[in-house]
N, C-alpha and C positions, 0 to 999 in steps of 0.2 A: 747753205753755203752761198756765198756771194757769187753772183754771175754777171758777166759782160757778154753781151751778144752783139755781133758785128753783121751787118748787112751789105753783102757784096753786090753793087750794082753793075758789075762789069759782066758782060757776057762770057769773057775769058775767066773760067773758074780758077786758073791758076796764073793769072796774069799780074801785072804790076800792082794793081789795087790790093789784090788778095796778099801779094808778098809784103806790102806795107803793114796791112792788118796783121800779118803773122808776127812782124817785129814787136807791135803792141802786145799782142797775145803772149809772146815769150817773156815779157816782163811781168805781164798780170799773173801768168801761170807761176813764175818764180815767186810770186807774193802769195801764192795759195788761192787765187781767184779763179774760179771756173770760167772757161771760155767757150763760146759756140759761133760758128760761122754759118750764115744762112744765105744761100745763093739765090739772089733776086734777078740779077742780070740774066738774059736769055730766056726767061720765063715769060708766058703770057701774062701780062699785067695791064689791067684796064685803067684808064685815067678817071680822074674824078669828074662826075658830070654835074655837080653842085645841085644834087636833087633834094638835099637836105634831109633825106629820110632818117639819117644817123641822128638829127635833132629831134625827129619825131619818136624814133624807137628808143633812143637812150639804152642801148643794149651792149654798148662797147664794141660794136661791129659795123662795118660797112654793109649797106643793104645788098651790094653785089657779092656773091659767095662763090664765084666761078673761077677765082684765081688764088695766088698765094697770100694775098693782102691781110685778110681776117687772121690767118695763121701768124703772120708777122706782127699784127697789132697784139695778139694775145702774148706773144713772145716779149714784146717791148713792156708790156703791163708787168709781166712776172720778172724781169731782169732788173738788176741794180744799176746797170750801166750799159749804154748803147753807142755803138760806133756805126756811122753811116760812111760807105766807101763807094766812090765813083770814078771812073776814068773821065776824062774830058771829052764830051761828044759835042761838036759844033759849039764850043765855047761854053759848055754847061754840062749839068748831070745827064746821065742816060735816061731814056724814056722810062725804063722801069723804076729807076730811083725816084723820078718825078712823081709817078704814080703811086708809090709808097708814101712819100712826103706829103702829097696833097690829100690823099684818102685817110691816112692814119692821123694826120693833123686835124682834119675836120672831126674825125671820130673822137679824137682826144677833147677838143673843145665842146662837143656836143655832150660830153660826159664828165663834165666838171674838171677837166685837166688831168686825164689818166697818167700822164708821164711826169708830173711835177716832181722836182728834186731828185731826179735821177742824174748819174753822171753822163755827159754826152760828149762825143768827139766825132770830127769830120776828117776824112781821108780823101785825098784826091791824087790820081796818077795822071801826069801831064806830059806831053811831047814838047809843046812849045809855049801855047798861049791858051788862056781861058781858065787857068787853075784858080785864079782868085775868085772868079765869079762861080765857079763850080763849088768851092768850098763856102762861099757867102751863101748859096742856095741851101746847102745842107745845115749850115750854122743858124740860119733864119728859122728852120724847122725846130732845131734843137732848143733854141732860145725862146721861140714863140710858145713852145709847149712846156716851158717852165724847167727845162733841164739845165744843169750847171756844167759849163764847159771849163775845165780846169787848166787848160794850156793853150798855146797857140796851135791851130789845126795842122795836119800833117799834109805836106805837099812833096810827092817824089817825081823825079824827072826820068824819063825813060821811053823809048819808042818801041823796041822789040821786048817780048816778054823776057824778064829777068835784068833788063838794063837798069831797073831801079836799085838793084843791089849795089851799083857803082856810084849811086848819088849819096856821098857819105852824109851830107846835110840832111836829106830826106830821111835816111835811115836813123840818124841821130834824133830828129824830131819825133820819129815814130817811137823810138825807145823812151824819149822824154815824156811823150804822151802817155805811155803806159806806166811810167813812174807817178805822173801827176793823177791819172785816174785811179790808182792803187791808193795814193795818199788821200784823195778825196773820199774815197770809199771808206777807208779807215776813219777818217774825221766824221764822216756821217754816221759811222757806227754800224754799217752794213758788212764790211770786210771781216771775215773771221766768223761769222754767225753760221750756224749749221741749220 
């Protein structure tokens, strides 16, 4: 079965980032696509040290195996579509999301482009500013690893948990993203496979 996995970089498990991802998931599930949310925010995540061991080992993993990142890499490899979600923290992604991007990105490059031709999407929850930069950080990862981004990324505005529900444009973009991811997966021939 076709599967899209989202990585929530927010330490708030049920915060605005997760809510936006949920709107995308509703559309995907309505199209018969399996979804899964992996919580990265709030977990212990090491940053990349540029040790280059992934280029030596070429085993599809980061040499550091004391956090969630290798599990995330395995899930990215097996998925047909990837969603990266982060709230804006000091005008960019959270530390946990940056750790995932850097380490998973190096591992992909070290192993011949593990994530090429998967559907990708970026989602950011913002209170005031930094949304574009946050989306840009995640989009760079998706594009640099050879993923296909089928729509404008999702940006939702809200301060308190649940405020993003009131952002009609943000919710609309999330739903459109779901439709476009489903369309792309069908065009790629992955949707509907068991």
